[in-house]
GUKOL-585378 format. One record per residue (C-alpha): residue in three letters; x, y, z. Coordinates in steps of 0.2 Angstrom, whole numbers, padded with zeros to 4 digits, always signed. Layout:
BEGIN
AlaXYZ...
END
This chain:
BEGIN
Met-0684+0361+0464Gly-0694+0348+0455Ser-0711+0347+0463Gly-0720+0337+0450Gly-0714+0348+0436Glu-0699+0348+0424Met-0682+0354+0430Lys-0680+0372+0422Met-0664+0382+0424Asn-0669+0398+0416Gly-0657+0408+0426Lys-0659+0423+0437Glu-0674+0434+0433Glu-0663+0450+0432Asp-0652+0442+0419Ala-0652+0451+0403Leu-0659+0445+0386Lys-0654+0428+0380Ala-0636+0426+0374Pro-0632+0425+0356Leu-0642+0413+0345Leu-0627+0408+0335Lys-0613+0399+0343Pro-0597+0393+0335Ser-0600+0377+0325Glu-0583+0369+0330Asn-0579+0364+0348Val-0562+0371+0349Ala-0553+0367+0365Ile-0544+0383+0367Thr-0548+0396+0380Val-0542+0414+0381Val-0536+0419+0398Pro-0533+0437+0405Ala-0518+0445+0397Lys-0502+0446+0407Gly-0495+0463+0405Asp-0496+0467+0387Lys-0496+0449+0381Lys-0512+0440+0376Val-0511+0421+0381Arg-0521+0406+0377Thr-0523+0389+0384Val-0524+0373+0373Lys-0530+0356+0380Phe-0527+0339+0373Lys-0522+0322+0377Ile-0504+0314+0376Gly-0502+0295+0374Glu-0490+0283+0382Ile-0487+0292+0398Lys-0483+0278+0410Cys-0477+0288+0426Thr-0474+0305+0434Ser-0457+0306+0426Cys-0464+0305+0409Ser-0476+0320+0412Thr-0462+0330+0421Ser-0450+0327+0406Ile-0463+0334+0394Glu-0467+0349+0405Ser-0448+0353+0406Met-0446+0352+0387Leu-0461+0363+0384Gly-0454+0375+0397Glu-0439+0378+0386Val-0450+0383+0371Asn-0451+0401+0368Gly-0469+0407+0371Val-0475+0393+0382Glu-0480+0401+0399Ser-0484+0385+0408Ala-0488+0367+0405Val-0497+0355+0416Ile-0499+0336+0412Ser-0508+0323+0421Pro-0498+0307+0423Leu-0514+0297+0426Asp-0523+0300+0410Gly-0511+0311+0399Arg-0522+0326+0399Ala-0512+0342+0395Ala-0516+0360+0398Ile-0503+0372+0390Thr-0504+0391+0392Tyr-0494+0400+0378Val-0492+0417+0369Pro-0499+0415+0351Glu-0488+0429+0345Leu-0472+0419+0349Val-0478+0400+0347Asp-0492+0391+0339Val-0500+0375+0344Asn-0492+0365+0329Lys-0475+0369+0337Ile-0481+0363+0354Lys-0488+0347+0346Glu-0471+0344+0337Thr-0461+0347+0353Ile-0471+0333+0362Glu-0470+0321+0347Asp-0451+0324+0346Ala-0450+0318+0364Gly-0457+0302+0358Phe-0475+0304+0365Pro-0490+0303+0353Val-0502+0317+0354Glu-0520+0310+0354Glu-0537+0319+0354Phe-0529+0335+0347Pro-0542+0349+0345Glu-0546+0358+0329His-0536+0373+0335Asp-0538+0391+0331Ile-0552+0389+0319Glu-0557+0405+0311Val-0571+0410+0299Cys-0572+0422+0285Arg-0585+0427+0272Leu-0581+0430+0254Arg-0591+0438+0240Ile-0589+0428+0224Lys-0591+0436+0207Gly-0594+0427+0191Met-0604+0412+0196Met-0616+0407+0183Cys-0623+0390+0188Thr-0622+0376+0201Ser-0606+0370+0192Cys-0598+0386+0196Ser-0602+0386+0214Glu-0596+0368+0215Ser-0580+0372+0207Val-0577+0386+0220Glu-0581+0374+0234Arg-0569+0361+0228Ala-0555+0373+0226Leu-0557+0380+0243Leu-0559+0362+0251Ser-0543+0357+0242Ala-0533+0371+0250Val-0521+0367+0264Gly-0529+0373+0280Val-0547+0375+0275Lys-0558+0364+0286Lys-0575+0368+0279Ala-0582+0379+0265Val-0600+0382+0259Val-0603+0392+0244Gly-0621+0400+0240Leu-0625+0402+0222Ala-0640+0414+0224Leu-0631+0424+0238Glu-0615+0424+0229Glu-0606+0422+0245Ala-0594+0409+0253Lys-0592+0405+0271Val-0575+0397+0275His-0568+0389+0291Phe-0549+0389+0291Asp-0534+0386+0302Pro-0525+0403+0302Asn-0508+0394+0306Arg-0509+0386+0289Ile-0518+0398+0278Asp-0523+0416+0279Thr-0537+0426+0271Asp-0525+0432+0257Gly-0521+0414+0253Ile-0540+0410+0253Leu-0543+0424+0241Lys-0529+0418+0229Val-0537+0401+0229Val-0554+0408+0223Glu-0545+0419+0210Asp-0535+0404+0203Ala-0551+0395+0201Gly-0556+0409+0189Phe-0568+0419+0199Gly-0568+0437+0206Val-0568+0438+0225Glu-0568+0450+0239Leu-0567+0448+0258Ile-0583+0453+0267Ser-0578+0449+0285Ser-0566+0439+0295Gly-0565+0434+0313Asn-0576+0444+0325Asp-0580+0457+0313Met-0597+0460+0321Asn-0589+0468+0336Lys-0579+0480+0326Val-0579+0499+0325His-0573+0510+0311Leu-0566+0527+0316Lys-0559+0542+0306Val-0544+0550+0315Glu-0539+0568+0313Gly-0522+0574+0318Phe-0510+0560+0312Asn-0501+0562+0295Phe-0486+0551+0297Ala-0483+0533+0299Glu-0476+0536+0316Asp-0493+0543+0321Gly-0502+0527+0315Asn-0489+0516+0324Met-0492+0527+0340Ile-0511+0525+0339Gln-0510+0506+0335Ser-0498+0502+0349Cys-0508+0512+0361Leu-0524+0503+0356Glu-0516+0485+0355Ser-0510+0487+0373Thr-0528+0491+0379Leu-0537+0477+0388Gly-0552+0471+0377Val-0545+0476+0360Asn-0542+0461+0349His-0536+0468+0333Val-0531+0485+0325Glu-0530+0490+0307Val-0523+0507+0302Asp-0526+0515+0285Leu-0513+0529+0284Ala-0519+0535+0267Glu-0538+0537+0272His-0533+0541+0291Lys-0545+0527+0296Val-0543+0515+0311Thr-0553+0499+0312Val-0554+0491+0329Ser-0561+0473+0334Tyr-0565+0473+0352Asp-0573+0462+0366Pro-0589+0471+0372Asp-0587+0463+0389Leu-0571+0473+0392Ile-0572+0489+0382Gly-0584+0499+0371Pro-0582+0511+0356Arg-0583+0527+0366Ser-0569+0520+0377Ile-0558+0517+0361Ile-0561+0534+0355Gln-0556+0541+0372Arg-0540+0530+0372Ile-0535+0537+0355Gly-0537+0554+0362Asp-0526+0549+0377Ala-0512+0544+0364Ser-0510+0562+0359Ser-0493+0570+0364Gly-0487+0587+0362Ser-0493+0595+0346Asn-0500+0579+0340Ile-0518+0580+0345Tyr-0528+0565+0339Gln-0547+0566+0338Ala-0557+0551+0332Glu-0575+0551+0327Leu-0586+0537+0321Tyr-0585+0532+0302Val-0599+0522+0295Pro-0593+0513+0279Pro-0607+0511+0266Arg-0616+0495+0267Arg-0607+0483+0255Arg-0621+0472+0250Glu-0632+0486+0244Thr-0617+0495+0236Glu-0612+0479+0227Gln-0630+0474+0221Leu-0632+0492+0214Gln-0615+0490+0205Glu-0619+0473+0198Val-0636+0479+0192Gln-0628+0494+0184Met-0614+0483+0176His-0627+0471+0168Arg-0638+0486+0162Asp-0623+0495+0154Gln-0617+0479+0146Phe-0635+0476+0139Phe-0636+0494+0132Leu-0619+0493+0125Cys-0624+0477+0116Cys-0640+0485+0110Leu-0630+0499+0102Phe-0622+0486+0090Ser-0635+0472+0090Val-0651+0482+0086Pro-0643+0489+0069Val-0638+0471+0065Leu-0656+0466+0067Val-0662+0480+0057Phe-0649+0477+0043Ser-0652+0458+0042Met-0671+0456+0045Val-0680+0472+0044Leu-0674+0483+0029Pro-0672+0468+0017Met-0691+0466+0019Leu-0694+0485+0015His-0692+0487-0003Pro-0685+0498-0010Tyr-0677+0505+0006Gly-0666+0490+0009Asn-0660+0488-0009Trp-0644+0497-0005Leu-0639+0483+0007Glu-0637+0471-0008Tyr-0625+0483-0017Arg-0609+0472-0021Ile-0592+0479-0015His-0581+0466-0022Asn-0587+0450-0030Met-0601+0443-0019Leu-0597+0454-0004Thr-0612+0466-0001Val-0614+0481+0010Gly-0626+0473+0022Met-0614+0458+0025Leu-0599+0470+0028Leu-0610+0481+0040Arg-0615+0466+0049Leu-0597+0460+0052Ile-0592+0477+0058Leu-0606+0479+0070Cys-0606+0460+0076Thr-0587+0459+0080Pro-0588+0471+0095Val-0603+0461+0102Gln-0594+0445+0100Phe-0577+0449+0107Ile-0579+0465+0118Val-0597+0463+0125Gly-0595+0444+0124Arg-0578+0443+0132Arg-0585+0438+0148Phe-0591+0422+0140Tyr-0574+0418+0134Val-0566+0421+0151Gly-0579+0411+0160Ser-0577+0396+0147Tyr-0558+0397+0149His-0558+0395+0168Ala-0572+0382+0168Leu-0563+0371+0155Arg-0547+0374+0165Arg-0556+0367+0180Lys-0561+0352+0169Ser-0580+0357+0171Ala-0592+0366+0160Asn-0605+0379+0163Met-0617+0391+0154Asp-0602+0401+0147Val-0596+0386+0138Leu-0613+0384+0129Val-0614+0402+0125Ala-0597+0403+0118Leu-0599+0387+0108Gly-0615+0393+0101Thr-0610+0411+0097Asn-0593+0406+0090Ala-0601+0393+0078Ala-0613+0407+0071Tyr-0599+0420+0070Phe-0585+0410+0063Tyr-0596+0402+0050Ser-0602+0419+0045Val-0584+0425+0043Tyr-0581+0409+0032Ile-0596+0414+0022Leu-0589+0432+0020Ile-0572+0426+0015Lys-0580+0415+0002Ala-0590+0430-0004Ile-0575+0440-0007Thr-0565+0427-0016Ser-0579+0421-0027Asp-0590+0430-0040Thr-0603+0416-0041Phe-0604+0410-0022Glu-0621+0413-0013Gly-0622+0410+0005Gln-0631+0417+0021Asp-0622+0424+0035Phe-0627+0422+0053Phe-0620+0437+0061Glu-0637+0443+0068Thr-0638+0426+0076Ser-0623+0428+0086Ala-0627+0447+0091Met-0645+0444+0095Leu-0640+0428+0105Ile-0628+0438+0116Leu-0641+0452+0117Phe-0655+0441+0124Ile-0643+0432+0136Leu-0638+0449+0143Leu-0656+0455+0145Gly-0660+0439+0154Lys-0645+0441+0166Tyr-0650+0459+0169Leu-0668+0455+0174Glu-0662+0440+0184Val-0650+0451+0194Val-0663+0464+0197Ala-0675+0450+0203Lys-0662+0441+0214Gly-0659+0457+0223Lys-0676+0457+0229Thr-0674+0439+0237Ser-0665+0447+0251Asp-0677+0461+0254Ala-0683+0454+0271Leu-0665+0453+0277Ala-0662+0471+0271Lys-0677+0477+0281Leu-0671+0468+0296Thr-0654+0477+0296Glu-0662+0494+0294Leu-0673+0492+0309Ala-0660+0499+0322Pro-0660+0518+0323Asp-0645+0528+0319Thr-0645+0538+0335Ala-0649+0537+0353His-0652+0548+0369Leu-0638+0543+0381Val-0642+0549+0399Thr-0631+0550+0415Leu-0639+0546+0432Asp-0634+0552+0449Asn-0634+0541+0464Asp-0653+0544+0467Gly-0657+0539+0449Asn-0661+0556+0443Val-0655+0562+0425Val-0641+0574+0427Ala-0635+0574+0409Glu-0641+0569+0391Met-0633+0568+0374Asp-0637+0561+0357Ile-0624+0548+0351Ser-0623+0536+0337Thr-0631+0519+0341Glu-0614+0511+0336Leu-0606+0520+0351Ile-0618+0513+0364Gln-0609+0502+0377Arg-0615+0489+0389Asn-0623+0496+0405Asp-0626+0513+0396Val-0643+0521+0401Ile-0653+0526+0386Lys-0669+0537+0386Ile-0682+0532+0373Val-0697+0544+0370Pro-0713+0539+0362Gly-0712+0536+0343Glu-0694+0531+0344Lys-0686+0515+0341Val-0676+0505+0354Pro-0658+0506+0349Val-0651+0490+0358Asp-0657+0476+0369Gly-0659+0481+0387Ile-0670+0481+0403Val-0682+0495+0408Ile-0676+0503+0424Asp-0688+0518+0424Gly-0705+0522+0416Lys-0719+0513+0408Ser-0724+0511+0390His-0731+0500+0377Val-0719+0493+0363Asn-0723+0487+0346Glu-0712+0472+0343Ser-0720+0466+0327Met-0705+0471+0316Ile-0695+0457+0326Thr-0708+0445+0332Gly-0722+0447+0319Glu-0734+0450+0333Ala-0745+0466+0329Arg-0751+0469+0347Leu-0743+0481+0359Ile-0733+0474+0373Ala-0733+0483+0390Lys-0716+0487+0397Arg-0712+0491+0415Pro-0696+0492+0426Gly-0688+0475+0425Asp-0695+0470+0408Lys-0684+0467+0393Val-0684+0477+0377Ile-0677+0472+0360Gly-0667+0483+0349Gly-0677+0489+0333Thr-0694+0488+0341Met-0705+0504+0342Asn-0709+0513+0358Glu-0727+0519+0357Asn-0734+0529+0371Gly-0722+0532+0386Cys-0705+0538+0390Ile-0694+0524+0397Leu-0676+0523+0403Val-0667+0507+0397Arg-0650+0500+0403Ala-0641+0492+0388Thr-0637+0474+0391His-0633+0468+0373Val-0624+0479+0361Gly-0616+0476+0344Ser-0617+0458+0337Glu-0625+0452+0353Thr-0642+0461+0351Ala-0656+0450+0346Leu-0658+0459+0330Ser-0640+0456+0325Gln-0642+0438+0330Ile-0657+0436+0319Val-0648+0444+0304Gln-0633+0432+0307Leu-0645+0417+0308Val-0654+0421+0292Glu-0638+0425+0283Ala-0631+0408+0288Ala-0647+0400+0283Gln-0647+0408+0266Leu-0630+0402+0263Ser-0634+0384+0268Arg-0640+0371+0255Ala-0656+0361+0256Pro-0654+0342+0253Val-0666+0344+0239Gln-0652+0354+0230Lys-0642+0338+0228Leu-0653+0334+0213Ala-0649+0350+0204Asp-0630+0347+0208Arg-0631+0329+0201Ile-0640+0335+0185Ser-0628+0350+0182Lys-0612+0339+0183Ile-0618+0329+0167Phe-0629+0343+0160Val-0617+0353+0149Pro-0608+0339+0141Thr-0624+0330+0137Val-0631+0346+0129Val-0615+0348+0119Ile-0616+0330+0113Ala-0635+0333+0109Ala-0631+0348+0099Phe-0618+0339+0089Ile-0630+0324+0086Thr-0643+0337+0081Trp-0632+0345+0068Leu-0627+0328+0061Gly-0645+0322+0061Trp-0650+0337+0050Phe-0634+0338+0039Ile-0631+0320+0034Pro-0649+0317+0029Gly-0649+0334+0020Glu-0634+0329+0010Ala-0641+0312+0006Gly-0657+0320+0000Leu-0667+0310+0013Tyr-0679+0325+0016Pro-0687+0337+0003Lys-0677+0351-0003His-0691+0364+0000Trp-0688+0361+0019Ile-0673+0371+0017Pro-0677+0390+0018Lys-0672+0401+0004Ala-0654+0408+0005Met-0649+0393+0015Asp-0641+0376+0012Gly-0643+0360+0022Phe-0627+0364+0032Glu-0633+0381+0037Leu-0650+0374+0042Ala-0642+0360+0053Leu-0630+0372+0060Gln-0644+0383+0066Phe-0653+0368+0074Gly-0637+0363+0083Ile-0634+0381+0090Ser-0652+0382+0096Val-0650+0366+0106Leu-0634+0373+0113Val-0641+0389+0120Val-0659+0384+0125Ala-0653+0371+0138Cys-0643+0382+0150Pro-0642+0374+0168Cys-0643+0391+0176Ala-0661+0390+0181Leu-0658+0373+0189Gly-0645+0380+0200Leu-0656+0394+0206Ala-0672+0384+0209Thr-0668+0379+0227Pro-0656+0393+0234Thr-0668+0408+0229Ala-0683+0399+0237Val-0673+0396+0253Met-0667+0414+0253Val-0684+0421+0252Ala-0692+0409+0264Thr-0679+0411+0278Gly-0680+0430+0276Lys-0699+0429+0276Gly-0699+0417+0291Ala-0688+0429+0301Ser-0700+0444+0298Gln-0714+0433+0304Gly-0705+0428+0320Val-0699+0411+0314Leu-0680+0409+0313Ile-0676+0394+0302Lys-0658+0388+0304Gly-0654+0383+0286Gly-0661+0374+0271Asn-0659+0357+0280Ala-0672+0362+0293Leu-0683+0370+0281Glu-0684+0354+0270Lys-0686+0342+0285Ala-0700+0352+0293His-0712+0349+0278Lys-0711+0330+0281Val-0716+0332+0300Arg-0731+0321+0304Thr-0729+0321+0323Val-0726+0336+0335Val-0720+0332+0352Phe-0724+0346+0365Asp-0715+0350+0381Lys-0728+0356+0395Thr-0721+0369+0406Gly-0717+0385+0397Thr-0722+0377+0380Leu-0740+0372+0381Thr-0742+0382+0397Ile-0737+0400+0400Gly-0722+0395+0411Lys-0726+0407+0425Pro-0732+0396+0439Glu-0743+0404+0452Val-0749+0396+0469Val-0768+0396+0470Ser-0769+0386+0487Ala-0759+0383+0503Val-0765+0372+0517Leu-0758+0365+0533Phe-0758+0347+0538Ser-0750+0349+0555Ser-0749+0360+0571Phe-0736+0371+0564Ser-0741+0389+0563Met-0743+0397+0546Glu-0729+0409+0550Glu-0716+0396+0555Phe-0722+0385+0540Cys-0719+0400+0528Asp-0702+0404+0535Met-0696+0386+0533Val-0702+0384+0515Thr-0694+0401+0511Ala-0678+0396+0518Ala-0678+0379+0510Glu-0683+0385+0492Ala-0672+0401+0492Asn-0658+0393+0483Ser-0668+0384+0470Glu-0670+0392+0452His-0685+0381+0447Pro-0700+0392+0442Ile-0711+0382+0453Ala-0699+0385+0468Lys-0699+0404+0464Ala-0718+0404+0464Val-0719+0395+0480Val-0706+0407+0488Lys-0716+0422+0482His-0732+0416+0488Ala-0725+0411+0505Lys-0717+0428+0508Arg-0734+0436+0503Leu-0743+0425+0515Arg-0731+0428+0529Gln-0732+0447+0526Lys-0752+0446+0528Ile-0751+0437+0544Gly-0737+0447+0552Pro-0722+0457+0549Asn-0710+0448+0537Ser-0693+0445+0544Glu-0679+0452+0532Tyr-0667+0439+0538Ile-0669+0422+0530Thr-0663+0407+0540Glu-0649+0399+0530Val-0652+0381+0524Lys-0639+0368+0528Asp-0635+0352+0518Phe-0646+0359+0503Glu-0648+0346+0490Val-0658+0347+0473His-0667+0330+0469Thr-0669+0332+0450Gly-0687+0330+0445Ala-0693+0329+0463Gly-0689+0343+0474Val-0676+0350+0487Ser-0670+0345+0504Gly-0660+0354+0518Lys-0659+0358+0536Val-0667+0374+0542Gly-0662+0377+0560Asp-0663+0360+0568Arg-0677+0354+0557Asn-0675+0343+0542Val-0686+0350+0528Leu-0692+0342+0511Val-0701+0352+0498Gly-0706+0343+0482Asn-0718+0331+0474Arg-0725+0314+0480Arg-0710+0305+0472Leu-0698+0314+0484Met-0709+0310+0499His-0709+0291+0495Ala-0690+0292+0491Cys-0687+0299+0509Asn-0699+0287+0517Val-0711+0301+0522Ser-0729+0294+0524Val-0742+0303+0514Gly-0759+0301+0523Ser-0776+0300+0515Glu-0780+0318+0519Val-0765+0323+0509Glu-0769+0311+0495Asn-0786+0318+0494Tyr-0779+0336+0492Ile-0767+0330+0479Arg-0781+0321+0469Glu-0793+0336+0470His-0780+0348+0463Glu-0772+0337+0450Gln-0789+0334+0442Leu-0789+0353+0440Ala-0772+0352+0431Arg-0763+0359+0446Thr-0746+0353+0453Cys-0745+0349+0471Val-0729+0354+0481Leu-0728+0345+0498Val-0718+0351+0512Ala-0712+0338+0525Ile-0704+0344+0542Asp-0695+0331+0552Gly-0702+0316+0542Trp-0721+0322+0542Val-0731+0331+0529Ala-0733+0348+0537Gly-0743+0357+0522Ala-0744+0359+0504Phe-0746+0371+0490Ala-0756+0369+0474Val-0748+0377+0459Thr-0756+0381+0443Asp-0747+0386+0426Pro-0761+0392+0415Val-0762+0385+0397Lys-0757+0396+0383Pro-0773+0403+0375Glu-0768+0398+0358Ala-0763+0380+0363Ala-0780+0371+0359Cys-0782+0380+0343Val-0764+0375+0337Val-0767+0357+0341Ser-0783+0357+0332Phe-0776+0365+0317Leu-0761+0353+0317Arg-0774+0339+0316Ser-0782+0347+0301Met-0765+0347+0293Gly-0763+0328+0296Ile-0751+0330+0310Ser-0753+0321+0327Ser-0749+0330+0343Ile-0740+0321+0359Met-0736+0329+0376Val-0720+0323+0385Thr-0718+0330+0402Gly-0709+0327+0419Asp-0725+0332+0428Asn-0736+0319+0436Trp-0749+0309+0426Ala-0765+0317+0433Thr-0759+0335+0430Ala-0752+0330+0413Ser-0768+0321+0408Ala-0778+0336+0413Ile-0768+0348+0403Ala-0768+0337+0388Lys-0787+0335+0389Glu-0789+0354+0390Val-0778+0357+0374Gly-0785+0342+0364Ile-0769+0331+0365Glu-0774+0312+0366Lys-0757+0304+0369Val-0746+0309+0384Phe-0730+0303+0392Ala-0728+0309+0410Glu-0715+0308+0423Thr-0702+0308+0410Asp-0684+0314+0413Pro-0674+0323+0400Leu-0665+0308+0393Gly-0682+0299+0393Lys-0689+0313+0382Ala-0676+0309+0369Asp-0679+0291+0370Arg-0698+0293+0367Ile-0694+0303+0352Lys-0682+0289+0346Asp-0696+0277+0348Leu-0708+0287+0337Gln-0694+0289+0324Gly-0692+0270+0325Lys-0710+0268+0319Gly-0706+0278+0304Met-0712+0295+0310Thr-0704+0311+0306Val-0705+0320+0323Ala-0704+0338+0328Met-0700+0343+0346Val-0706+0359+0354Gly-0698+0364+0370Asp-0690+0378+0380Gly-0679+0372+0394Ile-0662+0364+0397Asn-0671+0348+0400Asp-0678+0349+0382Ser-0661+0350+0373Pro-0658+0331+0372Ala-0675+0329+0364Leu-0673+0344+0353Val-0657+0337+0346Ala-0664+0319+0344Ala-0680+0325+0335Asp-0679+0327+0316Val-0684+0345+0318Gly-0681+0354+0335Met-0691+0370+0338Ala-0686+0381+0353Ile-0697+0394+0361Gly-0689+0410+0360Ala-0691+0415+0378Gly-0683+0398+0383Thr-0665+0394+0388Asp-0649+0397+0378Val-0646+0379+0378Ala-0663+0375+0370Ile-0661+0388+0357Glu-0644+0382+0352Ala-0650+0364+0351Ala-0665+0368+0340Asp-0666+0369+0321Ile-0680+0382+0322Val-0682+0396+0335Leu-0700+0403+0338Ile-0695+0421+0343Lys-0711+0427+0351Ser-0715+0411+0361Asn-0732+0409+0352Leu-0737+0391+0348Glu-0745+0398+0332Asp-0728+0398+0325Val-0726+0380+0326Val-0740+0379+0312Thr-0731+0394+0303Ala-0714+0385+0303Ile-0722+0368+0296Asp-0733+0377+0284Leu-0720+0389+0277Ser-0709+0373+0275Arg-0722+0365+0265Lys-0725+0380+0254Thr-0707+0382+0251Met-0704+0364+0246Ser-0719+0366+0234Arg-0711+0381+0227Ile-0695+0373+0225Arg-0703+0358+0215Leu-0712+0371+0204Asn-0695+0379+0201Tyr-0688+0363+0195Val-0703+0361+0184Trp-0700+0378+0177Ala-0681+0375+0175Leu-0682+0357+0168Gly-0698+0361+0158Tyr-0689+0374+0147Asn-0676+0361+0143Ile-0687+0346+0141Leu-0699+0355+0130Gly-0686+0367+0122Met-0672+0355+0117Pro-0683+0344+0105Ile-0691+0360+0098Ala-0674+0368+0096Ala-0668+0352+0088Gly-0682+0354+0075Ile-0693+0340+0080Leu-0709+0350+0075Tyr-0701+0357+0059Pro-0705+0343+0047Phe-0724+0344+0052Thr-0727+0362+0056Gly-0713+0372+0049Ile-0710+0379+0066Arg-0691+0380+0071Leu-0683+0389+0086Pro-0670+0402+0079Pro-0654+0403+0090Trp-0658+0421+0096Leu-0676+0415+0101Ala-0668+0400+0110Gly-0657+0412+0119Ala-0672+0422+0125Cys-0680+0406+0131Met-0664+0401+0141Ala-0664+0419+0149Ala-0683+0417+0153Ser-0681+0401+0162Ser-0669+0408+0175Leu-0680+0424+0177Ser-0696+0413+0179Val-0687+0403+0193Val-0682+0419+0202Cys-0699+0427+0200Ser-0707+0410+0206Ser-0697+0411+0222Leu-0701+0429+0225Leu-0720+0424+0226Leu-0715+0417+0243Gln-0714+0435+0249Ser-0733+0436+0249Tyr-0734+0421+0262Lys-0747+0424+0276Lys-0748+0414+0292Pro-0762+0401+0289Leu-0768+0400+0307Arg-0770+0419+0309Val-0779+0419+0292Arg-0791+0406+0298Asn-0794+0415+0314Arg-0798+0431+0305Asp-0809+0423+0293Ser-0819+0414+0307
END
């Protein structure tokens, strides 16, 4: 019903929590239909060209009917639309397409079929050029449709066609590109249970269990590990649950083979891998210290401590000294064993025709090491040669680079702390209860949270966390939802209220019926959304990508020019000889300057500047109740200068209440209420529900309420206006003034006065016409959210203007706008009109954010530069939005924009850190200050600066962890 308000289709009140926030990114025209027997069948839909008559479609149908695996084929001779049901185990869609084309008919509008998604852990990526190389390699592979590689997260998300490439092929592509890779997940891994099975020891037992499970309705995929006695099952939670799967394995027992399955929780891979990575870098650093520190002592410390270092000058043969030999022995393992990673990385990078940090380090250390070996050979073969080796340069350079990488890995691990805390919110166990027909508890048992199935009843006592999403069916309590929504106040929960998994039950015992389990819980959806956001690239990162492509070759050229710039003038005597340090010659001085330039200008920090900030910001936003769907949305939000608000459910609470009911006719109130209830009973609009609720309550006060509701005939919804139908023998209209005018119902002065009076009070008037005359009216109010005026005021202080767009009438809209402080209003606007208004604003050069909650807001949310969906809104609105405000609090509009501004400011600062080291460091490393101040940057110190640049960028991003909501801070201060 649309009585002056927007058309809202929020679903039935008893519906469970909102559906998953994440939806597949591809529109795949394939549907899974119920299994026939043991066969799982699918239906693919597409269009066939050049079908001229029924005989064409019939001939194609008959040809497809002969293909093994095709169950049925229906082709429309009018437009060529085809719907083909097939068994994927016997035939794939490519074969179906080829069969039709072989018959001489072109296939048009063929869907991207069977698209699957897998996530990979990529090892060995050092900088942006590495992540780009992996991405290019994946995108060039046959069957890969889309690939996104995240440098900071060290992960890749790949969309692929399983008919052309499988996960093993994708792993091989990455390995061939020179990087380590592991499969994190593939397909619907979130609805997957891991079980350890006792009682099977032979391959036959594994086959028995596998075949038993695969024939079970709802089981999608089964993996059996014979060696570890483990079974991994992917399943559809709508059809089956983990406890039923365990029971099915037990039912497969036969004779002496008794199978008992229990839940097996594999270690959290991300935490384990992070610990292993930190430990690996730490071990490499300590191993390097074991050799490099003595090299430093023998080359720089002891020679300065006479007479303790004199023994290092003892000559073994010709000019070869003990110190030189010791430095060779100690430096060689550092160069070729500890530093092997740089050689491997350089080889793969050069093979890919690109260059990265490994290339720079390998060039610099090899130049120092092999020049030192040359000096050593000269010393052995000559009794008069004097030269200075650079073994300590090579060893110390690798040492400081490894120290920097170790500290960087430790710091990077903290960028996903917020996400790790979210994943740990769900409790490990839950109290499963069994109810009798009267709702009494007859049994109770503790089970793992992972074994909870849909419609299970869970008992939650005070002080315990809610294990899954559900609806309270018994008991009262207050729940702390701050860990999910960021809202510290306690929320009252009564029968019929929704609860979110991971929240804390404070002071009452409640029974909850599970509605969403596994990957469908709000907590799982939040984690998935944040992970996807952390993997995405912000547009600002394109700057780093462009710079990185030319960075390393430019640095190599600069280093070579630096060497020539010092070596040639030195040989020509163009600068004083006293500039050359003792025990060095011009070539060695030039070489040190060249090596310093090579290693000081690493592009690693540049590649980390954006993704680390995005990771921290999206994680922090999620913990504050603001879900940001990726770097693109995060970057756009900081440019917003205009915010467009929907009214109902956005600026207002969204729970309309009738505050006045009046009769304008001789109908009795009983008859009037009965007809209104009958007419509005089929409407899902919140105003309609409020009217029905009030009419029933009013009817009950007047006299006994009839349980029987007269069925309405010829029921029709008039979008944005109201409803109509026939109740008994009377024609009834319930809606706004627009509906009355459209149906030629006269609205008299008494009715007009009633409407005007209430619209000035920001109330919506619902008129009821019976047999062509206005019989009565209801005045409906939807209270404004208490924070709305404060939010509009704060946005104004941020330089952001606010606009309201609503389908409600002008008088009500203006009254609401005046109450919250909005000056510009667009009223009586339909859903497409809202999108047009936003496009008009964009046409004037404004960056627009749209805040809405209903289906009618989705076109506007998509049209806006940044769409913000209220978390309590509809699934369609949430899917269409770029940012989801979980707790439906308008304060988070400010939080989202402010967090975006803070993040973009931090990214710019990160670029200053990253480029600052290079812009300042390269000239100093090249010796620009040396002629005037005698200051030069030794290669080992240049390596330390290079490591410090990456570390400073990561630490700079980590400062976003201290972000606090600006509006809440201001309220507290005031």
